[in-house]
C-alpha positions as CSV (number, residue, x, y, z in Angstrom):
1,M,0.0,0.0,0.0
2,K,1.3,3.4,-0.9
3,T,1.2,6.2,1.7
4,V,0.9,9.9,1.1
5,L,0.9,13.1,3.2
6,I,-1.2,15.9,1.9
7,T,-0.8,19.3,3.5
8,G,-3.9,21.4,3.7
9,A,-6.0,18.4,3.1
10,N,-8.7,19.5,5.5
11,K,-10.5,21.5,2.8
12,G,-10.6,22.4,-0.9
13,I,-8.3,20.9,-3.4
14,G,-6.3,19.1,-0.8
15,F,-9.4,17.4,0.6
16,E,-10.5,16.4,-2.9
17,T,-7.0,15.0,-3.7
18,A,-7.1,13.0,-0.5
19,K,-10.5,11.6,-1.4
20,Q,-9.3,10.6,-4.9
21,L,-6.2,8.9,-3.6
22,L,-8.2,7.0,-1.0
23,E,-10.4,5.8,-3.8
24,R,-7.3,4.4,-5.5
25,G,-6.2,2.5,-2.4
26,F,-3.6,4.9,-0.9
27,F,-3.2,5.5,2.9
28,V,-3.5,9.2,3.4
29,F,-2.2,11.4,6.2
30,I,-4.3,14.6,6.3
31,G,-2.1,17.5,7.1
32,S,-3.6,20.5,8.8
33,R,-2.3,23.5,10.8
34,N,-5.3,23.2,13.1
35,I,-5.7,19.6,14.5
36,E,-9.4,20.1,15.0
37,N,-9.9,20.9,11.3
38,G,-7.8,17.9,10.4
39,L,-9.8,15.6,12.6
40,Q,-13.1,16.9,11.2
41,A,-11.8,16.1,7.7
42,V,-11.0,12.6,8.7
43,Q,-14.4,12.2,10.2
44,K,-16.0,13.5,7.0
45,L,-14.0,11.0,5.0
46,N,-14.9,8.2,7.4
47,A,-18.6,9.0,7.0
48,E,-18.1,8.6,3.2
49,G,-16.7,5.2,3.7
50,F,-12.9,6.0,3.6
51,F,-11.0,4.5,6.6
52,K,-7.3,4.5,5.5
53,C,-6.6,8.0,6.7
54,R,-5.3,9.8,9.8
55,S,-4.8,13.5,10.7
56,R,-1.5,15.2,11.4
57,R,-0.8,18.8,12.4
58,T,1.6,20.5,10.0
59,G,3.4,23.8,10.0
60,C,6.0,25.6,12.1
61,Y,5.2,26.6,15.6
């Protein structure tokens, strides 16, 4: 199984990219500066039947 990290995947183009890669069998790490937004994106993907994803906080702090 291939694994990818997509930064900014909690919304917009990043979220759609994550969804399309999940459809193709990839394991996707959802990168987000705000962990709550990342977790919400994972929950949304889970609700759509995608379970090979996890959230990670990204950025410099």
